[in-house]
Each structure stands twice: as C-alpha cells, then as structure tokens.
C-alpha positions in Angstrom: 0.2 0.2 0.2 1.6 3.3 -0.8 1.8 6.8 1.1 -1.3 9.2 0.2 0.1 12.5 0.0 -1.5 15.1 1.2 -2.3 19.2 0.9 0.1 21.2 2.8 -1.7 21.3 6.4 0.8 24.9 7.2 -1.1 26.6 4.7 -2.5 30.3 6.7 -5.6 30.5 4.7 -8.0 27.9 2.8 -9.9 31.1 0.9 -8.9 34.5 0.2 -8.9 37.0 2.5 -11.6 38.6 0.7 -13.9 37.2 -1.6 -13.7 39.9 -3.5 -10.2 38.4 -4.7 -12.2 35.9 -6.6 -14.0 38.5 -9.0 -12.0 40.0 -12.0 -11.4 44.2 -12.4 -14.3 43.6 -15.3 -16.5 41.2 -14.6 -20.3 42.0 -15.1 -21.0 41.3 -11.6 -18.6 45.2 -10.3 -21.7 46.9 -12.4 -24.5 44.6 -10.8 -23.1 45.3 -7.5 -22.5 49.2 -7.7 -26.0 49.5 -9.3 -27.7 47.4 -6.2 -25.4 49.8 -3.5 -26.8 52.6 -5.4 -30.8 51.6 -5.1 -32.9 53.3 -1.9 -33.5 50.2 -0.8 -36.2 51.5 1.6 -38.2 54.0 -1.0 -38.3 50.5 -3.0 -39.9 49.1 -0.1 -37.5 46.8 1.7 -38.4 46.8 5.3 -35.0 45.9 6.9 -33.4 48.6 4.3 -31.0 50.1 7.0 -28.6 47.7 8.9 -29.2 48.2 13.2 -26.1 49.8 15.0 -25.0 46.6 17.0 -26.2 42.9 15.9 -28.0 41.1 12.8 -31.6 42.1 11.9 -34.0 40.4 14.5 
C-alpha cells in the first residue's frame, strides 16, 4: 500500500482573505454591485434596508 500524499497542512488560509479576490476587475458583477448599492432600498419597500447599530436584524 502506498503512502497517501495530502495537501500542505501548514497553509495559513483555505480561501482568499476577501471574496472580492475571486472576482476579476472587468467582471459584470462589479457593475451589478455598484447599481444595487446605489438603490434606495427603503424607498423600494424593503423593511430592513438600514442595518442596526449592533447585532444582526431580528
């Protein structure tokens, strides 16, 4: 039976430090994110558009 070689267990991170590192600079999702961030969600009827000062929404 042969020895099974695995991955480096001394690696510091499994994933990049930010999910943003996965997305290329010219990816269309950048435009979509900018568009959605510019929307007034409260005016569109979203109840929890503004985050609370602490904690997550109940």
